[in-house]
Residue, then its C-alpha position, 0 to 999 in steps of 0.5 A: m207522279f212525274k209531275s210531283k218528282m219534277g216539283i221536287v227536283t225544281l225546288v232542290a235545284i232552286a235551293i242549290a243555285l241560291i246557296i251558289t249565288l250567296l256563297y259567290e256574292f258574299s266572296v266565300v267561295e269563287f266561281s267562274h262566270e261561265f259556271l254560274m251562268a250554266t247554273r242559272w240556265i239549268l235552273g231556267i230549263l227546269l223551271t220552264i219543264n215544270a211550267v209545262l207540266k203544270k199548265n198554270l198561269t201563275t206558275w208561267i208568270l213566276t218562271c217568266m220573272v225568273l227567266g227575266i232575271f237571268i236574261g238581265v244578268d247574263f244578256p243586259n243589252f238584249a234585256a233592255a231591248l225587251q222593255p217595249l214588250s213590258s209597256g206593251f203588256i202595261k198599255l194592254v191592260k190599261t184599256i180595260v181599266g176605264p170600261i171595266l170600272f164603269a160597267t161594274l160600278v154602274f151595274g153594282i149601283a143601278g142594278h140593285s137600286d140600294l143607294k143606302q148601301v153605296g153610302r154605307m160602303a163609302w164610310k166604311s172603306m174610308l175608315y178602314f183605309f185611314c186605319a190601314t194606311s196610318c198603321a203603315i206610316f207608323i211602321g215605316l217610321a219605326a223601322i227606319n228609326l230602329t235601323k237608322a239605315g241613312v245614318g253614315v251612308d257615303i252618298e258621294n259613292m253612290p250612282h246619281e240619276e237625273l231626278p224627275s220633274v216635281g210636276p205641275k207648275v205653282d198654281k197662280a192663284m196660290e201666289i195671290l192668296p195670303e199663305h194661311v189659306h193655302g192649305v185650304y186652297k190645296f184641299t179644295s183644289f184636290i176635291k176639284d180634281l175628283f170630278p171629270e170634265n170629260i169622262v173620255k178624257a178622264i178615261y184616256e188619262n187613266q184617272v181612276l177616281q175621276i172615273v169612279v166619281f163619274s160611275v157613281i153618280f151615273g149609277i145613282g142617276l140611272a137607279m132613279v129612272e123608272e124600271k122600263k127606261r133603266k133596265p136596257l142600260v142596266d142589261f148594257t152594263e151587265s153585259l159589258s162587265e161580263a165581256m170585259f172580265k173575259f177580255t182580261n182573261l185573254i189579256m192575262l195569257f200575255a201576262p208571262i212575256g210582259v212580266g218576264a220582259a219587265m224583270a229582264y229590263t229591270v235587272g239588265h239596266l240596273g245591274v246587281d251591284i247597286l243593291k250592294n251600295l244601298f242594301m240596308l235601305l232595301g232591306t229596311l223597306y222590305l223587312a217593314l213591308i213584311g212587318f206591315l203584313v204580319l202585324v196588321l194585314f194578317p191579324v185582320a185577316l184572322y179576327l175575320k176568319i178569312p181562309v189565309k192560304k185560300f186568300i193567298n192562292a187567290i192574289k197570287e197572279p195579281v200580286s206577281i204581275a203588280f211586283a213586276t211591273t211596278s203598276s198597280d194598274a196592271a193588276l187591277p183587272k185580275a184583282m177584281s176577278a180574283m176577289e169576285k171569284f173569292g167570294v166578294p160580291r161585284k158591287i163591292v169589289s168594283f167600289v173598293i178596289p178603285t177607290g183603294y187605288s187613291f186612298n188605301l195605298d199602304g205600301t206607298s204610305l209606308y215607303l214615303s215615311l220611311a224614304s223622307i227619314f232616310v233622306a234626313q238621316a243620310a244629310g245628317i239632319h236630326l228630325s223630332l218626333g213631331e217633325q217626323l209625324m208632320i212630314a208622314f201625314t203630308l205625305m199621306i195626303t199628297s200621295k193620293g192617285v199614284a197607284a196607277v203610275p210606275r214610280a210616281s211616288l218618287i215625284i211626291l218624295i221630291a216635292t215633300a222633301d223640297q217643302f220641308g227643306l231636306p236635301v233633294f239631291i240625296i233622292a238622286a242617290i237612291l233613284g237607281i233602286d227605286e224600282l226595286m222598291d216600287m216592286a215591294r210597295t206596289s205589291v203591297n198596295v195590291i194585297g191591301n186592296c184585296l183584303a179590303t174588299v173582303v173586310i167591307a164584304k164581311w162588314e156588309g154581311e154579303f161575303d160568300e163564306e163557301a166560294p173560296y173552297r170551291e174549285 
């Protein structure tokens, strides 16, 4: 009874705090700094009491996200000093990625010895990924052309930050080859980069796709070995995968601290004033991402009769982690365990999610198409529909593999803008809010990949329909 009353009090307090904040931000009512600070921390205390009573990891993660925002607003220097806690959490999670992918993939393939299913999962996944990312790109283009967020933007009065390097130097082979075969060379180079020269190096550098390729080939090779010699390695990978999932559960106990520190650092070093300058761009992205969820992913879930409320409940932890850390990598282990618990077989989860991290970046694809047209609009450059589509599909190809790295899509955007003759200096003006945009697009990446596992499991006829309803 007390828990439910406390939940209602907390919701009322959140509503009041939100109203006060909006009234102040839009200059409807003037409040003193002390009053606003007191309001925030009274709400913070209520949220903390609510989290203690609920004893739920998701509640703690969401509570610490809000507390992180408050610390960032009221104590920005202290918030900036918390950044190592966020980095430490991400590093800790990355230790899981290599072993858990190797163990689950090898066990999924060699443990069942169904090599035909691996091939089926591969083409079905790629077909679904292509359709989903294409929809995301078109929604991004439609959103920015409707809102015209870049038209009339005062670039000069926006904060300009130093741009990151666009990445590796030009390949010497590109200079020798004639221009008409550059596209072929880039494609074959992409294929080359799928294969690891050293699996330990691939794990160290967190090259998710290389780990997947090695594990799939290793699993197929192991499946071809006679039963007597195959069984010890299959048993080892099964034990390793179980141990890594337990290891994940232990690390996730640190998630509230890591997530809270990430939010505190983001708000502390960005400030809230930057949102006013680029509100139209930020609003367009968030509305477009919501539109993608409602117009694409939600109908897919309804068509396949996926229990939407149960699905949301299953993914809220990995999505909240992805939102705060801006790295899909940080959410990968929890997303895998959540989808397995939801009823997707481990062999499908361990294949679809890691592959999706390179080929099913719905949020990133939408953002890149939207941001590239924003740059053109802000510079006063008119792009025809054909030119916009060319830029969008180029971005879809060049964005593969950026999910694991926070803000890596920014580097892709810079390189593509330079390639198509768009002014790169405008990207420096929007760099300040890139983390806030990265939070949303990374969350959509995780949601899209979690849903993809259910889609493939349903397509394969192996989804456990009863699992979502089990406590």
